[in-house]
C-alpha positions as protocol buffer text, in pm:
chain_id: "A"
residue {
  index: 1
  type: MET
  ca { x: 1849 y: 2178 z: 72 }
}
residue {
  index: 2
  type: LYS
  ca { x: 1638 y: 1925 z: 253 }
}
residue {
  index: 3
  type: THR
  ca { x: 1621 y: 1603 z: 33 }
}
residue {
  index: 4
  type: TYR
  ca { x: 1335 y: 1363 z: 52 }
}
residue {
  index: 5
  type: GLY
  ca { x: 1296 y: 1066 z: -174 }
}
residue {
  index: 6
  type: LEU
  ca { x: 1174 y: 707 z: -277 }
}
residue {
  index: 7
  type: ILE
  ca { x: 1364 y: 389 z: -289 }
}
residue {
  index: 8
  type: GLY
  ca { x: 1247 y: 98 z: -488 }
}
residue {
  index: 9
  type: TYR
  ca { x: 1309 y: -87 z: -818 }
}
residue {
  index: 10
  type: PRO
  ca { x: 1203 y: 0 z: -1085 }
}
residue {
  index: 11
  type: LEU
  ca { x: 1046 y: 338 z: -1022 }
}
residue {
  index: 12
  type: SER
  ca { x: 918 y: 423 z: -1362 }
}
residue {
  index: 13
  type: HIS
  ca { x: 551 y: 476 z: -1251 }
}
residue {
  index: 14
  type: SER
  ca { x: 621 y: 658 z: -918 }
}
residue {
  index: 15
  type: PHE
  ca { x: 344 y: 853 z: -771 }
}
residue {
  index: 16
  type: SER
  ca { x: 535 y: 1024 z: -485 }
}
residue {
  index: 17
  type: LYS
  ca { x: 778 y: 1251 z: -691 }
}
residue {
  index: 18
  type: GLY
  ca { x: 509 y: 1428 z: -883 }
}
residue {
  index: 19
  type: TYR
  ca { x: 292 y: 1452 z: -575 }
}
residue {
  index: 20
  type: PHE
  ca { x: 555 y: 1618 z: -365 }
}
residue {
  index: 21
  type: ALA
  ca { x: 673 y: 1843 z: -647 }
}
residue {
  index: 22
  type: GLU
  ca { x: 321 y: 1972 z: -678 }
}
residue {
  index: 23
  type: LYS
  ca { x: 287 y: 2003 z: -298 }
}
residue {
  index: 24
  type: PHE
  ca { x: 599 y: 2204 z: -262 }
}
residue {
  index: 25
  type: ASN
  ca { x: 496 y: 2436 z: -545 }
}
residue {
  index: 26
  type: LYS
  ca { x: 130 y: 2477 z: -436 }
}
residue {
  index: 27
  type: GLU
  ca { x: 210 y: 2529 z: -66 }
}
residue {
  index: 28
  type: GLN
  ca { x: 527 y: 2734 z: -148 }
}
residue {
  index: 29
  type: ILE
  ca { x: 755 y: 2508 z: 56 }
}
residue {
  index: 30
  type: THR
  ca { x: 1109 y: 2608 z: -25 }
}
residue {
  index: 31
  type: GLY
  ca { x: 1442 y: 2447 z: 48 }
}
residue {
  index: 32
  type: CYS
  ca { x: 1315 y: 2107 z: -19 }
}
residue {
  index: 33
  type: GLN
  ca { x: 1342 y: 1861 z: -307 }
}
residue {
  index: 34
  type: TYR
  ca { x: 1195 y: 1505 z: -362 }
}
residue {
  index: 35
  type: GLU
  ca { x: 1411 y: 1254 z: -578 }
}
residue {
  index: 36
  type: ASN
  ca { x: 1361 y: 899 z: -697 }
}
residue {
  index: 37
  type: PHE
  ca { x: 1643 y: 658 z: -592 }
}
residue {
  index: 38
  type: PRO
  ca { x: 1599 y: 339 z: -797 }
}
residue {
  index: 39
  type: ILE
  ca { x: 1843 y: 101 z: -636 }
}
residue {
  index: 40
  type: PRO
  ca { x: 1874 y: -237 z: -800 }
}
residue {
  index: 41
  type: GLU
  ca { x: 1926 y: -425 z: -477 }
}
residue {
  index: 42
  type: ILE
  ca { x: 1872 y: -330 z: -117 }
}
residue {
  index: 43
  type: ALA
  ca { x: 2258 y: -390 z: -47 }
}
residue {
  index: 44
  type: ALA
  ca { x: 2305 y: -53 z: -226 }
}
residue {
  index: 45
  type: PHE
  ca { x: 2108 y: 135 z: 50 }
}
residue {
  index: 46
  type: PRO
  ca { x: 2401 y: 222 z: 281 }
}
residue {
  index: 47
  type: ALA
  ca { x: 2598 y: 363 z: -13 }
}
residue {
  index: 48
  type: LEU
  ca { x: 2296 y: 576 z: -110 }
}
residue {
  index: 49
  type: LEU
  ca { x: 2288 y: 720 z: 234 }
}
residue {
  index: 50
  type: GLN
  ca { x: 2645 y: 818 z: 212 }
}
residue {
  index: 51
  type: GLN
  ca { x: 2599 y: 977 z: -139 }
}
residue {
  index: 52
  type: GLN
  ca { x: 2286 y: 1176 z: -1 }
}
residue {
  index: 53
  type: PRO
  ca { x: 2405 y: 1335 z: 320 }
}
residue {
  index: 54
  type: ASP
  ca { x: 2100 y: 1589 z: 313 }
}
residue {
  index: 55
  type: LEU
  ca { x: 1842 y: 1310 z: 331 }
}
residue {
  index: 56
  type: VAL
  ca { x: 1579 y: 1373 z: 595 }
}
residue {
  index: 57
  type: GLY
  ca { x: 1307 y: 1129 z: 488 }
}
residue {
  index: 58
  type: LEU
  ca { x: 1245 y: 835 z: 251 }
}
residue {
  index: 59
  type: ASN
  ca { x: 946 y: 653 z: 122 }
}
residue {
  index: 60
  type: VAL
  ca { x: 991 y: 282 z: 46 }
}
residue {
  index: 61
  type: THR
  ca { x: 811 y: 88 z: -222 }
}
residue {
  index: 62
  type: ILE
  ca { x: 827 y: -253 z: -394 }
}
residue {
  index: 63
  type: PRO
  ca { x: 1037 y: -468 z: -339 }
}
residue {
  index: 64
  type: TYR
  ca { x: 1204 y: -329 z: -37 }
}
residue {
  index: 65
  type: LYS
  ca { x: 932 y: -267 z: 212 }
}
residue {
  index: 66
  type: GLU
  ca { x: 1032 y: -585 z: 417 }
}
residue {
  index: 67
  type: VAL
  ca { x: 1403 y: -620 z: 340 }
}
residue {
  index: 68
  type: VAL
  ca { x: 1490 y: -262 z: 442 }
}
residue {
  index: 69
  type: ILE
  ca { x: 1408 y: -340 z: 807 }
}
residue {
  index: 70
  type: PRO
  ca { x: 1757 y: -475 z: 907 }
}
residue {
  index: 71
  type: PHE
  ca { x: 1909 y: -153 z: 799 }
}
residue {
  index: 72
  type: LEU
  ca { x: 1709 y: 53 z: 1032 }
}
residue {
  index: 73
  type: ASP
  ca { x: 1780 y: 165 z: 1392 }
}
residue {
  index: 74
  type: GLU
  ca { x: 1425 y: 180 z: 1532 }
}
residue {
  index: 75
  type: LEU
  ca { x: 1074 y: 77 z: 1425 }
}
residue {
  index: 76
  type: SER
  ca { x: 738 y: 207 z: 1508 }
}
residue {
  index: 77
  type: ASP
  ca { x: 483 y: -15 z: 1695 }
}
residue {
  index: 78
  type: ALA
  ca { x: 287 y: -55 z: 1375 }
}
residue {
  index: 79
  type: VAL
  ca { x: 595 y: -175 z: 1190 }
}
residue {
  index: 80
  type: LYS
  ca { x: 685 y: -425 z: 1457 }
}
residue {
  index: 81
  type: HIS
  ca { x: 346 y: -581 z: 1398 }
}
residue {
  index: 82
  type: ILE
  ca { x: 330 y: -554 z: 1018 }
}
residue {
  index: 83
  type: GLY
  ca { x: 691 y: -626 z: 928 }
}
residue {
  index: 84
  type: ALA
  ca { x: 687 y: -384 z: 643 }
}
residue {
  index: 85
  type: VAL
  ca { x: 816 y: -24 z: 619 }
}
residue {
  index: 86
  type: ASN
  ca { x: 715 y: 245 z: 373 }
}
residue {
  index: 87
  type: CYS
  ca { x: 850 y: 557 z: 538 }
}
residue {
  index: 88
  type: ILE
  ca { x: 1185 y: 622 z: 699 }
}
residue {
  index: 89
  type: ARG
  ca { x: 1262 y: 934 z: 913 }
}
residue {
  index: 90
  type: PHE
  ca { x: 1634 y: 1033 z: 968 }
}
residue {
  index: 91
  type: GLU
  ca { x: 1670 y: 1187 z: 1315 }
}
residue {
  index: 92
  type: GLU
  ca { x: 2015 y: 1272 z: 1449 }
}
residue {
  index: 93
  type: GLY
  ca { x: 2185 y: 990 z: 1256 }
}
residue {
  index: 94
  type: ARG
  ca { x: 1924 y: 736 z: 1339 }
}
residue {
  index: 95
  type: LYS
  ca { x: 1700 y: 574 z: 1079 }
}
residue {
  index: 96
  type: ILE
  ca { x: 1337 y: 512 z: 1215 }
}
residue {
  index: 97
  type: GLY
  ca { x: 1095 y: 300 z: 1017 }
}
residue {
  index: 98
  type: TYR
  ca { x: 716 y: 375 z: 994 }
}
residue {
  index: 99
  type: ASN
  ca { x: 429 y: 246 z: 798 }
}
residue {
  index: 100
  type: THR
  ca { x: 194 y: 509 z: 657 }
}
residue {
  index: 101
  type: ASP
  ca { x: 18 y: 258 z: 419 }
}
residue {
  index: 102
  type: VAL
  ca { x: -191 y: 166 z: 725 }
}
residue {
  index: 103
  type: ILE
  ca { x: -291 y: 524 z: 789 }
}
residue {
  index: 104
  type: GLY
  ca { x: -376 y: 583 z: 423 }
}
residue {
  index: 105
  type: PHE
  ca { x: -567 y: 270 z: 376 }
}
residue {
  index: 106
  type: THR
  ca { x: -767 y: 292 z: 710 }
}
residue {
  index: 107
  type: ASN
  ca { x: -861 y: 654 z: 654 }
}
residue {
  index: 108
  type: SER
  ca { x: -973 y: 591 z: 287 }
}
residue {
  index: 109
  type: LEU
  ca { x: -1170 y: 280 z: 373 }
}
residue {
  index: 110
  type: LYS
  ca { x: -1353 y: 379 z: 688 }
}
residue {
  index: 111
  type: PRO
  ca { x: -1610 y: 613 z: 514 }
}
residue {
  index: 112
  type: LEU
  ca { x: -1725 y: 324 z: 288 }
}
residue {
  index: 113
  type: LEU
  ca { x: -1776 y: 62 z: 554 }
}
residue {
  index: 114
  type: GLN
  ca { x: -2130 y: -59 z: 630 }
}
residue {
  index: 115
  type: PRO
  ca { x: -2236 y: -269 z: 931 }
}
residue {
  index: 116
  type: HIS
  ca { x: -2239 y: -583 z: 707 }
}
residue {
  index: 117
  type: HIS
  ca { x: -1871 y: -551 z: 623 }
}
residue {
  index: 118
  type: THR
  ca { x: -1732 y: -768 z: 899 }
}
residue {
  index: 119
  type: ARG
  ca { x: -1535 y: -1017 z: 696 }
}
residue {
  index: 120
  type: ALA
  ca { x: -1286 y: -956 z: 427 }
}
residue {
  index: 121
  type: LEU
  ca { x: -1083 y: -1142 z: 160 }
}
residue {
  index: 122
  type: VAL
  ca { x: -740 y: -1005 z: 127 }
}
residue {
  index: 123
  type: LEU
  ca { x: -597 y: -1081 z: -223 }
}
residue {
  index: 124
  type: GLY
  ca { x: -213 y: -1121 z: -206 }
}
residue {
  index: 125
  type: THR
  ca { x: 38 y: -1192 z: 70 }
}
residue {
  index: 126
  type: GLY
  ca { x: 314 y: -934 z: 21 }
}
residue {
  index: 127
  type: GLY
  ca { x: 413 y: -629 z: 217 }
}
residue {
  index: 128
  type: ALA
  ca { x: 106 y: -432 z: 127 }
}
residue {
  index: 129
  type: ALA
  ca { x: -123 y: -715 z: 242 }
}
residue {
  index: 130
  type: LYS
  ca { x: 53 y: -708 z: 572 }
}
residue {
  index: 131
  type: ALA
  ca { x: -43 y: -334 z: 616 }
}
residue {
  index: 132
  type: VAL
  ca { x: -395 y: -412 z: 514 }
}
residue {
  index: 133
  type: MET
  ca { x: -417 y: -705 z: 756 }
}
residue {
  index: 134
  type: TYR
  ca { x: -297 y: -483 z: 1044 }
}
residue {
  index: 135
  type: ALA
  ca { x: -553 y: -212 z: 951 }
}
residue {
  index: 136
  type: LEU
  ca { x: -836 y: -473 z: 940 }
}
residue {
  index: 137
  type: GLN
  ca { x: -734 y: -601 z: 1281 }
}
residue {
  index: 138
  type: GLN
  ca { x: -762 y: -244 z: 1423 }
}
residue {
  index: 139
  type: LEU
  ca { x: -1103 y: -203 z: 1268 }
}
residue {
  index: 140
  type: ASN
  ca { x: -1220 y: -550 z: 1416 }
}
residue {
  index: 141
  type: ILE
  ca { x: -1272 y: -697 z: 1068 }
}
residue {
  index: 142
  type: SER
  ca { x: -1187 y: -1060 z: 1029 }
}
residue {
  index: 143
  type: PHE
  ca { x: -1016 y: -1162 z: 709 }
}
residue {
  index: 144
  type: THR
  ca { x: -896 y: -1451 z: 491 }
}
residue {
  index: 145
  type: LEU
  ca { x: -582 y: -1436 z: 282 }
}
residue {
  index: 146
  type: VAL
  ca { x: -618 y: -1548 z: -82 }
}
residue {
  index: 147
  type: SER
  ca { x: -305 y: -1649 z: -285 }
}
residue {
  index: 148
  type: ARG
  ca { x: -221 y: -1847 z: -599 }
}
residue {
  index: 149
  type: LYS
  ca { x: -131 y: -2149 z: -382 }
}
residue {
  index: 150
  type: ALA
  ca { x: -295 y: -2247 z: -63 }
}
residue {
  index: 151
  type: GLY
  ca { x: -69 y: -2214 z: 244 }
}
residue {
  index: 152
  type: PRO
  ca { x: -85 y: -2243 z: 631 }
}
residue {
  index: 153
  type: ASN
  ca { x: -261 y: -1906 z: 642 }
}
residue {
  index: 154
  type: ALA
  ca { x: -398 y: -1860 z: 289 }
}
residue {
  index: 155
  type: VAL
  ca { x: -672 y: -2010 z: 56 }
}
residue {
  index: 156
  type: ALA
  ca { x: -611 y: -2058 z: -310 }
}
residue {
  index: 157
  type: TYR
  ca { x: -820 y: -1855 z: -552 }
}
residue {
  index: 158
  type: ASP
  ca { x: -953 y: -2159 z: -719 }
}
residue {
  index: 159
  type: ALA
  ca { x: -1086 y: -2274 z: -382 }
}
residue {
  index: 160
  type: LEU
  ca { x: -1316 y: -1981 z: -335 }
}
residue {
  index: 161
  type: THR
  ca { x: -1684 y: -2073 z: -325 }
}
residue {
  index: 162
  type: GLN
  ca { x: -2018 y: -1899 z: -360 }
}
residue {
  index: 163
  type: GLU
  ca { x: -2042 y: -1924 z: 24 }
}
residue {
  index: 164
  type: ASP
  ca { x: -1703 y: -1762 z: 77 }
}
residue {
  index: 165
  type: MET
  ca { x: -1795 y: -1476 z: -150 }
}
residue {
  index: 166
  type: ALA
  ca { x: -2140 y: -1429 z: 16 }
}
residue {
  index: 167
  type: ALA
  ca { x: -1975 y: -1417 z: 369 }
}
residue {
  index: 168
  type: ASN
  ca { x: -1682 y: -1188 z: 280 }
}
residue {
  index: 169
  type: THR
  ca { x: -1845 y: -868 z: 151 }
}
residue {
  index: 170
  type: LEU
  ca { x: -1525 y: -663 z: 167 }
}
residue {
  index: 171
  type: ILE
  ca { x: -1258 y: -776 z: -98 }
}
residue {
  index: 172
  type: ILE
  ca { x: -922 y: -592 z: -105 }
}
residue {
  index: 173
  type: ASN
  ca { x: -670 y: -638 z: -388 }
}
residue {
  index: 174
  type: THR
  ca { x: -314 y: -591 z: -255 }
}
residue {
  index: 175
  type: THR
  ca { x: -150 y: -741 z: -571 }
}
residue {
  index: 176
  type: PRO
  ca { x: -12 y: -553 z: -865 }
}
residue {
  index: 177
  type: LEU
  ca { x: -260 y: -741 z: -1105 }
}
residue {
  index: 178
  type: GLY
  ca { x: -427 y: -502 z: -1332 }
}
residue {
  index: 179
  type: MET
  ca { x: -179 y: -217 z: -1298 }
}
residue {
  index: 180
  type: TYR
  ca { x: -60 y: -27 z: -1602 }
}
residue {
  index: 181
  type: PRO
  ca { x: 71 y: -149 z: -1845 }
}
residue {
  index: 182
  type: ASN
  ca { x: -92 y: -488 z: -1776 }
}
residue {
  index: 183
  type: VAL
  ca { x: -440 y: -363 z: -1756 }
}
residue {
  index: 184
  type: ASP
  ca { x: -605 y: -683 z: -1882 }
}
residue {
  index: 185
  type: ASP
  ca { x: -487 y: -871 z: -1568 }
}
residue {
  index: 186
  type: MET
  ca { x: -721 y: -924 z: -1275 }
}
residue {
  index: 187
  type: PRO
  ca { x: -724 y: -1150 z: -959 }
}
residue {
  index: 188
  type: PRO
  ca { x: -900 y: -1475 z: -1051 }
}
residue {
  index: 189
  type: ILE
  ca { x: -1186 y: -1478 z: -800 }
}
residue {
  index: 190
  type: PRO
  ca { x: -1541 y: -1588 z: -890 }
}
residue {
  index: 191
  type: TYR
  ca { x: -1687 y: -1255 z: -977 }
}
residue {
  index: 192
  type: GLN
  ca { x: -2020 y: -1399 z: -1070 }
}
residue {
  index: 193
  type: TYR
  ca { x: -2097 y: -1415 z: -702 }
}
residue {
  index: 194
  type: LEU
  ca { x: -2047 y: -1043 z: -632 }
}
residue {
  index: 195
  type: ASP
  ca { x: -2355 y: -818 z: -557 }
}
residue {
  index: 196
  type: SER
  ca { x: -2446 y: -467 z: -418 }
}
residue {
  index: 197
  type: ARG
  ca { x: -2342 y: -580 z: -64 }
}
residue {
  index: 198
  type: HIS
  ca { x: -1987 y: -611 z: -174 }
}
residue {
  index: 199
  type: LEU
  ca { x: -1725 y: -335 z: -139 }
}
residue {
  index: 200
  type: LEU
  ca { x: -1412 y: -394 z: -366 }
}
residue {
  index: 201
  type: TYR
  ca { x: -1095 y: -197 z: -273 }
}
residue {
  index: 202
  type: ASP
  ca { x: -795 y: -207 z: -517 }
}
residue {
  index: 203
  type: LEU
  ca { x: -459 y: -66 z: -391 }
}
residue {
  index: 204
  type: VAL
  ca { x: -374 y: -6 z: -762 }
}
residue {
  index: 205
  type: TYR
  ca { x: -463 y: 340 z: -876 }
}
residue {
  index: 206
  type: ASN
  ca { x: -338 y: 339 z: -1245 }
}
residue {
  index: 207
  type: PRO
  ca { x: -582 y: 277 z: -1433 }
}
residue {
  index: 208
  type: PRO
  ca { x: -839 y: 443 z: -1199 }
}
residue {
  index: 209
  type: GLU
  ca { x: -1074 y: 152 z: -1270 }
}
residue {
  index: 210
  type: THR
  ca { x: -903 y: -183 z: -1305 }
}
residue {
  index: 211
  type: LYS
  ca { x: -1070 y: -491 z: -1446 }
}
residue {
  index: 212
  type: PHE
  ca { x: -1109 y: -612 z: -1077 }
}
residue {
  index: 213
  type: LEU
  ca { x: -1308 y: -286 z: -997 }
}
residue {
  index: 214
  type: LEU
  ca { x: -1501 y: -274 z: -1317 }
}
residue {
  index: 215
  type: ALA
  ca { x: -1614 y: -641 z: -1270 }
}
residue {
  index: 216
  type: GLY
  ca { x: -1748 y: -537 z: -923 }
}
residue {
  index: 217
  type: LYS
  ca { x: -1904 y: -220 z: -1054 }
}
residue {
  index: 218
  type: GLU
  ca { x: -2104 y: -429 z: -1322 }
}
residue {
  index: 219
  type: ARG
  ca { x: -2252 y: -628 z: -1041 }
}
residue {
  index: 220
  type: GLY
  ca { x: -2352 y: -332 z: -827 }
}
residue {
  index: 221
  type: ALA
  ca { x: -2067 y: -334 z: -583 }
}
residue {
  index: 222
  type: THR
  ca { x: -1917 y: -35 z: -428 }
}
residue {
  index: 223
  type: ILE
  ca { x: -1565 y: 27 z: -564 }
}
residue {
  index: 224
  type: LYS
  ca { x: -1258 y: 227 z: -454 }
}
residue {
  index: 225
  type: ASN
  ca { x: -907 y: 256 z: -601 }
}
residue {
  index: 226
  type: GLY
  ca { x: -580 y: 322 z: -414 }
}
residue {
  index: 227
  type: HIS
  ca { x: -535 y: 704 z: -515 }
}
residue {
  index: 228
  type: GLU
  ca { x: -681 y: 843 z: -205 }
}
residue {
  index: 229
  type: MET
  ca { x: -474 y: 604 z: 2 }
}
residue {
  index: 230
  type: LEU
  ca { x: -161 y: 722 z: -171 }
}
residue {
  index: 231
  type: ILE
  ca { x: -238 y: 1087 z: -95 }
}
residue {
  index: 232
  type: LEU
  ca { x: -322 y: 1018 z: 265 }
}
residue {
  index: 233
  type: GLN
  ca { x: -2 y: 798 z: 325 }
}
residue {
  index: 234
  type: ALA
  ca { x: 200 y: 1076 z: 152 }
}
residue {
  index: 235
  type: GLU
  ca { x: 64 y: 1351 z: 383 }
}
residue {
  index: 236
  type: ALA
  ca { x: 121 y: 1107 z: 686 }
}
residue {
  index: 237
  type: ALA
  ca { x: 482 y: 1067 z: 571 }
}
residue {
  index: 238
  type: TRP
  ca { x: 526 y: 1445 z: 553 }
}
residue {
  index: 239
  type: GLU
  ca { x: 388 y: 1488 z: 904 }
}
residue {
  index: 240
  type: ILE
  ca { x: 641 y: 1218 z: 1037 }
}
residue {
  index: 241
  type: TRP
  ca { x: 938 y: 1372 z: 853 }
}
residue {
  index: 242
  type: ASN
  ca { x: 859 y: 1718 z: 990 }
}
residue {
  index: 243
  type: LYS
  ca { x: 749 y: 1655 z: 1337 }
}
């Protein structure tokens, strides 16, 4: 039995297990199973591999996308640039790290881009933000990181001006703000300056319309949640595991 799975902690709201169970059933894929492996710390990763000798592929989610890297034998070019892994292929005893978030994000964003979407605000600075930044670089879209505190490469939310909002017509939320069950949370940007030229993209997919997206929709902005990105990154992972 080929075993695929997901490591992270906690994994109470995992998309992947249900998605792959449905995929195996719908496409009549036999001899495969997909399991959640909630490990409370990354130090437990080697023991998990020993306990699961049939593992052929893993997805990686919060909070291990960056700290799993030292445990791997090889990294894709994208991972070398991003510094975050969300997909591991096991090949002849070697553990190879990939980032399919980039593929999923890029392919779900591209159909929505207009000529004026040349500058972006990236909300958050974690592993997901790193994948988004890499994708934007590939798309030749310049970006500014936004965080709770200003830093060497980030501006603070409360420093955003009307001019910033007008210049950056693509806004991407890479934080978990607004994700179920904390549905009343939203990134503290000045929403009053949004208009129909804006495209708001939220990596959160549960609920389908977060308060961040609803605030944009109310002002005529185009909105997109992270559900299609998840499907596309899952399919990209399946291709990597089975190539």
